[in-house]
mmCIF entry with sequence, helices, sheets and N, C-alpha, C, O atoms, coordinates in Angstrom:
data_MODEL
# 
_entry.id   MODEL 
# 
_entity.id                         1 
_entity.type                       polymer 
_entity.pdbx_number_of_molecules   1 
# 
_entity_poly.entity_id                      1 
_entity_poly.type                           'polypeptide(L)' 
_entity_poly.nstd_linkage                   no 
_entity_poly.nstd_monomer                   no 
_entity_poly.pdbx_seq_one_letter_code       DGGEQVKIADSANPATASYWMTTEALADWIATRGYATS 
_entity_poly.pdbx_seq_one_letter_code_can   DGGEQVKIADSANPATASYWMTTEALADWIATRGYATS 
_entity_poly.pdbx_strand_id                 A 
# 
loop_
_entity_poly_seq.entity_id 
_entity_poly_seq.num 
_entity_poly_seq.mon_id 
_entity_poly_seq.hetero 
1 1  ASP n 
1 2  GLY n 
1 3  GLY n 
1 4  GLU n 
1 5  GLN n 
1 6  VAL n 
1 7  LYS n 
1 8  ILE n 
1 9  ALA n 
1 10 ASP n 
1 11 SER n 
1 12 ALA n 
1 13 ASN n 
1 14 PRO n 
1 15 ALA n 
1 16 THR n 
1 17 ALA n 
1 18 SER n 
1 19 TYR n 
1 20 TRP n 
1 21 MET n 
1 22 THR n 
1 23 THR n 
1 24 GLU n 
1 25 ALA n 
1 26 LEU n 
1 27 ALA n 
1 28 ASP n 
1 29 TRP n 
1 30 ILE n 
1 31 ALA n 
1 32 THR n 
1 33 ARG n 
1 34 GLY n 
1 35 TYR n 
1 36 ALA n 
1 37 THR n 
1 38 SER n 
# 
_struct_asym.id          A 
_struct_asym.entity_id   1 
# 
loop_
_struct_conf.conf_type_id 
_struct_conf.id 
_struct_conf.pdbx_PDB_helix_id 
_struct_conf.beg_label_comp_id 
_struct_conf.beg_label_asym_id 
_struct_conf.beg_label_seq_id 
_struct_conf.pdbx_beg_PDB_ins_code 
_struct_conf.end_label_comp_id 
_struct_conf.end_label_asym_id 
_struct_conf.end_label_seq_id 
_struct_conf.pdbx_end_PDB_ins_code 
_struct_conf.beg_auth_comp_id 
_struct_conf.beg_auth_asym_id 
_struct_conf.beg_auth_seq_id 
_struct_conf.end_auth_comp_id 
_struct_conf.end_auth_asym_id 
_struct_conf.end_auth_seq_id 
_struct_conf.pdbx_PDB_helix_class 
_struct_conf.details 
_struct_conf.pdbx_PDB_helix_length 
HELX_P HELX_P1 AA1 PRO A 14 ? THR A 16 ? PRO A 14 THR A 16 5 ? 3  
HELX_P HELX_P2 AA2 THR A 23 ? THR A 32 ? THR A 23 THR A 32 1 ? 10 
# 
_struct_conf_type.id          HELX_P 
_struct_conf_type.criteria    ? 
_struct_conf_type.reference   ? 
# 
_struct_sheet.id               AA1 
_struct_sheet.type             ? 
_struct_sheet.number_strands   2 
_struct_sheet.details          ? 
# 
_struct_sheet_order.sheet_id     AA1 
_struct_sheet_order.range_id_1   1 
_struct_sheet_order.range_id_2   2 
_struct_sheet_order.offset       ? 
_struct_sheet_order.sense        anti-parallel 
# 
loop_
_struct_sheet_range.sheet_id 
_struct_sheet_range.id 
_struct_sheet_range.beg_label_comp_id 
_struct_sheet_range.beg_label_asym_id 
_struct_sheet_range.beg_label_seq_id 
_struct_sheet_range.pdbx_beg_PDB_ins_code 
_struct_sheet_range.end_label_comp_id 
_struct_sheet_range.end_label_asym_id 
_struct_sheet_range.end_label_seq_id 
_struct_sheet_range.pdbx_end_PDB_ins_code 
_struct_sheet_range.beg_auth_comp_id 
_struct_sheet_range.beg_auth_asym_id 
_struct_sheet_range.beg_auth_seq_id 
_struct_sheet_range.end_auth_comp_id 
_struct_sheet_range.end_auth_asym_id 
_struct_sheet_range.end_auth_seq_id 
AA1 1 GLN A 5  ? ALA A 9  ? GLN A 5  ALA A 9  
AA1 2 SER A 18 ? THR A 22 ? SER A 18 THR A 22 
# 
loop_
_atom_site.group_PDB 
_atom_site.id 
_atom_site.type_symbol 
_atom_site.label_atom_id 
_atom_site.label_alt_id 
_atom_site.label_comp_id 
_atom_site.label_asym_id 
_atom_site.label_entity_id 
_atom_site.label_seq_id 
_atom_site.pdbx_PDB_ins_code 
_atom_site.Cartn_x 
_atom_site.Cartn_y 
_atom_site.Cartn_z 
_atom_site.occupancy 
_atom_site.B_iso_or_equiv 
_atom_site.pdbx_formal_charge 
_atom_site.auth_seq_id 
_atom_site.auth_comp_id 
_atom_site.auth_asym_id 
_atom_site.auth_atom_id 
_atom_site.pdbx_PDB_model_num 
ATOM 1   N N  . ASP A 1 1  ? 0.827   -1.211 -0.128 1.00 0.00 ? 1  ASP A N  1 
ATOM 2   C CA . ASP A 1 1  ? -0.016  -0.051 0.040  1.00 0.00 ? 1  ASP A CA 1 
ATOM 3   C C  . ASP A 1 1  ? 0.829   1.288  -0.021 1.00 0.00 ? 1  ASP A C  1 
ATOM 4   O O  . ASP A 1 1  ? 0.274   2.387  -0.010 1.00 0.00 ? 1  ASP A O  1 
ATOM 5   N N  . GLY A 1 2  ? 2.185   1.136  -0.084 1.00 0.00 ? 2  GLY A N  1 
ATOM 6   C CA . GLY A 1 2  ? 2.911   2.329  -0.103 1.00 0.00 ? 2  GLY A CA 1 
ATOM 7   C C  . GLY A 1 2  ? 3.043   3.109  1.121  1.00 0.00 ? 2  GLY A C  1 
ATOM 8   O O  . GLY A 1 2  ? 3.376   4.294  1.088  1.00 0.00 ? 2  GLY A O  1 
ATOM 9   N N  . GLY A 1 3  ? 2.765   2.415  2.317  1.00 0.00 ? 3  GLY A N  1 
ATOM 10  C CA . GLY A 1 3  ? 2.817   3.032  3.594  1.00 0.00 ? 3  GLY A CA 1 
ATOM 11  C C  . GLY A 1 3  ? 1.714   3.967  3.843  1.00 0.00 ? 3  GLY A C  1 
ATOM 12  O O  . GLY A 1 3  ? 1.881   4.838  4.697  1.00 0.00 ? 3  GLY A O  1 
ATOM 13  N N  . GLU A 1 4  ? 0.528   3.886  3.154  1.00 0.00 ? 4  GLU A N  1 
ATOM 14  C CA . GLU A 1 4  ? -0.596  4.696  3.200  1.00 0.00 ? 4  GLU A CA 1 
ATOM 15  C C  . GLU A 1 4  ? -1.733  4.103  4.161  1.00 0.00 ? 4  GLU A C  1 
ATOM 16  O O  . GLU A 1 4  ? -2.832  4.651  4.249  1.00 0.00 ? 4  GLU A O  1 
ATOM 17  N N  . GLN A 1 5  ? -1.410  2.997  4.843  1.00 0.00 ? 5  GLN A N  1 
ATOM 18  C CA . GLN A 1 5  ? -2.400  2.459  5.839  1.00 0.00 ? 5  GLN A CA 1 
ATOM 19  C C  . GLN A 1 5  ? -1.717  2.220  7.028  1.00 0.00 ? 5  GLN A C  1 
ATOM 20  O O  . GLN A 1 5  ? -0.537  1.873  7.056  1.00 0.00 ? 5  GLN A O  1 
ATOM 21  N N  . VAL A 1 6  ? -2.492  2.412  8.124  1.00 0.00 ? 6  VAL A N  1 
ATOM 22  C CA . VAL A 1 6  ? -1.892  2.157  9.518  1.00 0.00 ? 6  VAL A CA 1 
ATOM 23  C C  . VAL A 1 6  ? -2.999  1.287  10.194 1.00 0.00 ? 6  VAL A C  1 
ATOM 24  O O  . VAL A 1 6  ? -4.199  1.404  9.945  1.00 0.00 ? 6  VAL A O  1 
ATOM 25  N N  . LYS A 1 7  ? -2.453  0.398  11.081 1.00 0.00 ? 7  LYS A N  1 
ATOM 26  C CA . LYS A 1 7  ? -3.227  -0.454 11.853 1.00 0.00 ? 7  LYS A CA 1 
ATOM 27  C C  . LYS A 1 7  ? -3.490  0.127  13.259 1.00 0.00 ? 7  LYS A C  1 
ATOM 28  O O  . LYS A 1 7  ? -2.576  0.484  14.002 1.00 0.00 ? 7  LYS A O  1 
ATOM 29  N N  . ILE A 1 8  ? -4.829  0.199  13.580 1.00 0.00 ? 8  ILE A N  1 
ATOM 30  C CA . ILE A 1 8  ? -5.135  0.936  14.849 1.00 0.00 ? 8  ILE A CA 1 
ATOM 31  C C  . ILE A 1 8  ? -5.604  -0.173 15.861 1.00 0.00 ? 8  ILE A C  1 
ATOM 32  O O  . ILE A 1 8  ? -6.516  -0.959 15.604 1.00 0.00 ? 8  ILE A O  1 
ATOM 33  N N  . ALA A 1 9  ? -4.934  -0.159 16.966 1.00 0.00 ? 9  ALA A N  1 
ATOM 34  C CA . ALA A 1 9  ? -5.342  -1.009 18.045 1.00 0.00 ? 9  ALA A CA 1 
ATOM 35  C C  . ALA A 1 9  ? -6.183  -0.284 19.030 1.00 0.00 ? 9  ALA A C  1 
ATOM 36  O O  . ALA A 1 9  ? -5.656  0.604  19.701 1.00 0.00 ? 9  ALA A O  1 
ATOM 37  N N  . ASP A 1 10 ? -7.427  -0.569 19.182 1.00 0.00 ? 10 ASP A N  1 
ATOM 38  C CA . ASP A 1 10 ? -8.428  0.168  19.959 1.00 0.00 ? 10 ASP A CA 1 
ATOM 39  C C  . ASP A 1 10 ? -8.960  -0.790 21.052 1.00 0.00 ? 10 ASP A C  1 
ATOM 40  O O  . ASP A 1 10 ? -9.794  -1.655 20.786 1.00 0.00 ? 10 ASP A O  1 
ATOM 41  N N  . SER A 1 11 ? -8.468  -0.611 22.246 1.00 0.00 ? 11 SER A N  1 
ATOM 42  C CA . SER A 1 11 ? -8.860  -1.576 23.381 1.00 0.00 ? 11 SER A CA 1 
ATOM 43  C C  . SER A 1 11 ? -10.226 -1.097 23.882 1.00 0.00 ? 11 SER A C  1 
ATOM 44  O O  . SER A 1 11 ? -10.829 -1.816 24.679 1.00 0.00 ? 11 SER A O  1 
ATOM 45  N N  . ALA A 1 12 ? -10.788 0.121  23.455 1.00 0.00 ? 12 ALA A N  1 
ATOM 46  C CA . ALA A 1 12 ? -12.045 0.605  24.013 1.00 0.00 ? 12 ALA A CA 1 
ATOM 47  C C  . ALA A 1 12 ? -13.214 -0.181 23.553 1.00 0.00 ? 12 ALA A C  1 
ATOM 48  O O  . ALA A 1 12 ? -14.254 -0.235 24.210 1.00 0.00 ? 12 ALA A O  1 
ATOM 49  N N  . ASN A 1 13 ? -13.029 -0.832 22.345 1.00 0.00 ? 13 ASN A N  1 
ATOM 50  C CA . ASN A 1 13 ? -14.162 -1.560 21.796 1.00 0.00 ? 13 ASN A CA 1 
ATOM 51  C C  . ASN A 1 13 ? -13.622 -2.990 21.439 1.00 0.00 ? 13 ASN A C  1 
ATOM 52  O O  . ASN A 1 13 ? -12.904 -3.158 20.454 1.00 0.00 ? 13 ASN A O  1 
ATOM 53  N N  . PRO A 1 14 ? -13.980 -3.984 22.248 1.00 0.00 ? 14 PRO A N  1 
ATOM 54  C CA . PRO A 1 14 ? -13.482 -5.388 22.095 1.00 0.00 ? 14 PRO A CA 1 
ATOM 55  C C  . PRO A 1 14 ? -13.865 -6.009 20.674 1.00 0.00 ? 14 PRO A C  1 
ATOM 56  O O  . PRO A 1 14 ? -13.180 -6.851 20.094 1.00 0.00 ? 14 PRO A O  1 
ATOM 57  N N  . ALA A 1 15 ? -15.115 -5.443 20.178 1.00 0.00 ? 15 ALA A N  1 
ATOM 58  C CA . ALA A 1 15 ? -15.688 -5.999 18.965 1.00 0.00 ? 15 ALA A CA 1 
ATOM 59  C C  . ALA A 1 15 ? -14.800 -5.648 17.644 1.00 0.00 ? 15 ALA A C  1 
ATOM 60  O O  . ALA A 1 15 ? -14.778 -6.336 16.623 1.00 0.00 ? 15 ALA A O  1 
ATOM 61  N N  . THR A 1 16 ? -14.120 -4.521 17.850 1.00 0.00 ? 16 THR A N  1 
ATOM 62  C CA . THR A 1 16 ? -13.093 -4.189 16.699 1.00 0.00 ? 16 THR A CA 1 
ATOM 63  C C  . THR A 1 16 ? -11.920 -3.742 17.408 1.00 0.00 ? 16 THR A C  1 
ATOM 64  O O  . THR A 1 16 ? -11.604 -2.552 17.452 1.00 0.00 ? 16 THR A O  1 
ATOM 65  N N  . ALA A 1 17 ? -11.164 -4.809 18.049 1.00 0.00 ? 17 ALA A N  1 
ATOM 66  C CA . ALA A 1 17 ? -9.971  -4.546 18.769 1.00 0.00 ? 17 ALA A CA 1 
ATOM 67  C C  . ALA A 1 17 ? -8.821  -3.957 17.895 1.00 0.00 ? 17 ALA A C  1 
ATOM 68  O O  . ALA A 1 17 ? -7.891  -3.376 18.453 1.00 0.00 ? 17 ALA A O  1 
ATOM 69  N N  . SER A 1 18 ? -8.862  -4.095 16.521 1.00 0.00 ? 18 SER A N  1 
ATOM 70  C CA . SER A 1 18 ? -7.871  -3.475 15.699 1.00 0.00 ? 18 SER A CA 1 
ATOM 71  C C  . SER A 1 18 ? -8.573  -3.517 14.368 1.00 0.00 ? 18 SER A C  1 
ATOM 72  O O  . SER A 1 18 ? -9.429  -4.349 14.065 1.00 0.00 ? 18 SER A O  1 
ATOM 73  N N  . TYR A 1 19 ? -8.086  -2.441 13.519 1.00 0.00 ? 19 TYR A N  1 
ATOM 74  C CA . TYR A 1 19 ? -8.605  -2.165 12.268 1.00 0.00 ? 19 TYR A CA 1 
ATOM 75  C C  . TYR A 1 19 ? -7.640  -1.285 11.518 1.00 0.00 ? 19 TYR A C  1 
ATOM 76  O O  . TYR A 1 19 ? -6.754  -0.669 12.109 1.00 0.00 ? 19 TYR A O  1 
ATOM 77  N N  . TRP A 1 20 ? -7.825  -1.221 10.128 1.00 0.00 ? 20 TRP A N  1 
ATOM 78  C CA . TRP A 1 20 ? -6.885  -0.527 9.296  1.00 0.00 ? 20 TRP A CA 1 
ATOM 79  C C  . TRP A 1 20 ? -7.579  0.815  8.902  1.00 0.00 ? 20 TRP A C  1 
ATOM 80  O O  . TRP A 1 20 ? -8.800  0.904  8.772  1.00 0.00 ? 20 TRP A O  1 
ATOM 81  N N  . MET A 1 21 ? -6.737  1.823  8.726  1.00 0.00 ? 21 MET A N  1 
ATOM 82  C CA . MET A 1 21 ? -7.183  3.066  8.364  1.00 0.00 ? 21 MET A CA 1 
ATOM 83  C C  . MET A 1 21 ? -6.193  3.778  7.544  1.00 0.00 ? 21 MET A C  1 
ATOM 84  O O  . MET A 1 21 ? -5.009  3.501  7.736  1.00 0.00 ? 21 MET A O  1 
ATOM 85  N N  . THR A 1 22 ? -6.522  4.705  6.607  1.00 0.00 ? 22 THR A N  1 
ATOM 86  C CA . THR A 1 22 ? -5.535  5.286  5.795  1.00 0.00 ? 22 THR A CA 1 
ATOM 87  C C  . THR A 1 22 ? -4.968  6.509  6.605  1.00 0.00 ? 22 THR A C  1 
ATOM 88  O O  . THR A 1 22 ? -5.652  7.109  7.434  1.00 0.00 ? 22 THR A O  1 
ATOM 89  N N  . THR A 1 23 ? -3.644  6.839  6.302  1.00 0.00 ? 23 THR A N  1 
ATOM 90  C CA . THR A 1 23 ? -2.982  7.796  6.936  1.00 0.00 ? 23 THR A CA 1 
ATOM 91  C C  . THR A 1 23 ? -3.720  9.185  6.899  1.00 0.00 ? 23 THR A C  1 
ATOM 92  O O  . THR A 1 23 ? -3.641  9.971  7.844  1.00 0.00 ? 23 THR A O  1 
ATOM 93  N N  . GLU A 1 24 ? -4.462  9.454  5.726  1.00 0.00 ? 24 GLU A N  1 
ATOM 94  C CA . GLU A 1 24 ? -5.187  10.647 5.550  1.00 0.00 ? 24 GLU A CA 1 
ATOM 95  C C  . GLU A 1 24 ? -6.426  10.596 6.597  1.00 0.00 ? 24 GLU A C  1 
ATOM 96  O O  . GLU A 1 24 ? -6.682  11.610 7.246  1.00 0.00 ? 24 GLU A O  1 
ATOM 97  N N  . ALA A 1 25 ? -7.090  9.576  6.739  1.00 0.00 ? 25 ALA A N  1 
ATOM 98  C CA . ALA A 1 25 ? -8.141  9.406  7.669  1.00 0.00 ? 25 ALA A CA 1 
ATOM 99  C C  . ALA A 1 25 ? -7.679  9.629  9.071  1.00 0.00 ? 25 ALA A C  1 
ATOM 100 O O  . ALA A 1 25 ? -8.366  10.251 9.881  1.00 0.00 ? 25 ALA A O  1 
ATOM 101 N N  . LEU A 1 26 ? -6.436  9.085  9.374  1.00 0.00 ? 26 LEU A N  1 
ATOM 102 C CA . LEU A 1 26 ? -5.875  9.105  10.628 1.00 0.00 ? 26 LEU A CA 1 
ATOM 103 C C  . LEU A 1 26 ? -5.587  10.649 11.100 1.00 0.00 ? 26 LEU A C  1 
ATOM 104 O O  . LEU A 1 26 ? -5.845  11.100 12.217 1.00 0.00 ? 26 LEU A O  1 
ATOM 105 N N  . ALA A 1 27 ? -4.997  11.358 10.008 1.00 0.00 ? 27 ALA A N  1 
ATOM 106 C CA . ALA A 1 27 ? -4.636  12.696 10.318 1.00 0.00 ? 27 ALA A CA 1 
ATOM 107 C C  . ALA A 1 27 ? -5.986  13.511 10.505 1.00 0.00 ? 27 ALA A C  1 
ATOM 108 O O  . ALA A 1 27 ? -5.993  14.425 11.330 1.00 0.00 ? 27 ALA A O  1 
ATOM 109 N N  . ASP A 1 28 ? -7.025  13.246 9.839  1.00 0.00 ? 28 ASP A N  1 
ATOM 110 C CA . ASP A 1 28 ? -8.269  13.946 9.966  1.00 0.00 ? 28 ASP A CA 1 
ATOM 111 C C  . ASP A 1 28 ? -8.932  13.572 11.396 1.00 0.00 ? 28 ASP A C  1 
ATOM 112 O O  . ASP A 1 28 ? -9.562  14.388 12.069 1.00 0.00 ? 28 ASP A O  1 
ATOM 113 N N  . TRP A 1 29 ? -8.721  12.339 11.736 1.00 0.00 ? 29 TRP A N  1 
ATOM 114 C CA . TRP A 1 29 ? -9.213  11.852 13.007 1.00 0.00 ? 29 TRP A CA 1 
ATOM 115 C C  . TRP A 1 29 ? -8.459  12.581 14.246 1.00 0.00 ? 29 TRP A C  1 
ATOM 116 O O  . TRP A 1 29 ? -9.064  13.004 15.231 1.00 0.00 ? 29 TRP A O  1 
ATOM 117 N N  . ILE A 1 30 ? -7.243  12.656 14.087 1.00 0.00 ? 30 ILE A N  1 
ATOM 118 C CA . ILE A 1 30 ? -6.353  13.298 15.091 1.00 0.00 ? 30 ILE A CA 1 
ATOM 119 C C  . ILE A 1 30 ? -6.737  14.865 15.231 1.00 0.00 ? 30 ILE A C  1 
ATOM 120 O O  . ILE A 1 30 ? -6.950  15.413 16.313 1.00 0.00 ? 30 ILE A O  1 
ATOM 121 N N  . ALA A 1 31 ? -6.791  15.492 13.988 1.00 0.00 ? 31 ALA A N  1 
ATOM 122 C CA . ALA A 1 31 ? -7.108  16.923 13.952 1.00 0.00 ? 31 ALA A CA 1 
ATOM 123 C C  . ALA A 1 31 ? -8.430  17.280 14.704 1.00 0.00 ? 31 ALA A C  1 
ATOM 124 O O  . ALA A 1 31 ? -8.574  18.331 15.328 1.00 0.00 ? 31 ALA A O  1 
ATOM 125 N N  . THR A 1 32 ? -9.369  16.319 14.588 1.00 0.00 ? 32 THR A N  1 
ATOM 126 C CA . THR A 1 32 ? -10.836 16.752 15.113 1.00 0.00 ? 32 THR A CA 1 
ATOM 127 C C  . THR A 1 32 ? -10.806 16.464 16.596 1.00 0.00 ? 32 THR A C  1 
ATOM 128 O O  . THR A 1 32 ? -11.773 16.861 17.247 1.00 0.00 ? 32 THR A O  1 
ATOM 129 N N  . ARG A 1 33 ? -9.849  15.838 17.209 1.00 0.00 ? 33 ARG A N  1 
ATOM 130 C CA . ARG A 1 33 ? -9.744  15.680 18.563 1.00 0.00 ? 33 ARG A CA 1 
ATOM 131 C C  . ARG A 1 33 ? -8.838  16.536 19.375 1.00 0.00 ? 33 ARG A C  1 
ATOM 132 O O  . ARG A 1 33 ? -8.663  16.355 20.580 1.00 0.00 ? 33 ARG A O  1 
ATOM 133 N N  . GLY A 1 34 ? -8.251  17.504 18.658 1.00 0.00 ? 34 GLY A N  1 
ATOM 134 C CA . GLY A 1 34 ? -7.415  18.484 19.332 1.00 0.00 ? 34 GLY A CA 1 
ATOM 135 C C  . GLY A 1 34 ? -6.000  18.047 19.669 1.00 0.00 ? 34 GLY A C  1 
ATOM 136 O O  . GLY A 1 34 ? -5.289  18.689 20.441 1.00 0.00 ? 34 GLY A O  1 
ATOM 137 N N  . TYR A 1 35 ? -5.639  16.991 19.094 1.00 0.00 ? 35 TYR A N  1 
ATOM 138 C CA . TYR A 1 35 ? -4.150  16.440 19.336 1.00 0.00 ? 35 TYR A CA 1 
ATOM 139 C C  . TYR A 1 35 ? -3.132  17.086 18.539 1.00 0.00 ? 35 TYR A C  1 
ATOM 140 O O  . TYR A 1 35 ? -1.950  17.073 18.883 1.00 0.00 ? 35 TYR A O  1 
ATOM 141 N N  . ALA A 1 36 ? -3.557  17.667 17.459 1.00 0.00 ? 36 ALA A N  1 
ATOM 142 C CA . ALA A 1 36 ? -2.636  18.320 16.546 1.00 0.00 ? 36 ALA A CA 1 
ATOM 143 C C  . ALA A 1 36 ? -2.743  19.872 16.620 1.00 0.00 ? 36 ALA A C  1 
ATOM 144 O O  . ALA A 1 36 ? -3.827  20.411 16.842 1.00 0.00 ? 36 ALA A O  1 
ATOM 145 N N  . THR A 1 37 ? -1.665  20.536 16.442 1.00 0.00 ? 37 THR A N  1 
ATOM 146 C CA . THR A 1 37 ? -1.690  22.011 16.687 1.00 0.00 ? 37 THR A CA 1 
ATOM 147 C C  . THR A 1 37 ? -1.157  22.611 15.174 1.00 0.00 ? 37 THR A C  1 
ATOM 148 O O  . THR A 1 37 ? -0.414  21.907 14.489 1.00 0.00 ? 37 THR A O  1 
ATOM 149 N N  . SER A 1 38 ? -1.522  23.748 14.779 1.00 0.00 ? 38 SER A N  1 
ATOM 150 C CA . SER A 1 38 ? -1.232  24.324 13.546 1.00 0.00 ? 38 SER A CA 1 
ATOM 151 C C  . SER A 1 38 ? -0.178  25.366 13.805 1.00 0.00 ? 38 SER A C  1 
ATOM 152 O O  . SER A 1 38 ? 0.268   26.037 12.874 1.00 0.00 ? 38 SER A O  1 
# 
């Protein structure tokens, strides 16, 4: 995939303990939660 996917381990939801996400989607997810600064 050229490094454009990351595997997310999410212990908060046992039904989906891990899943794949694009790096673009991850960046959007991080930005909406206030973890990133501009």
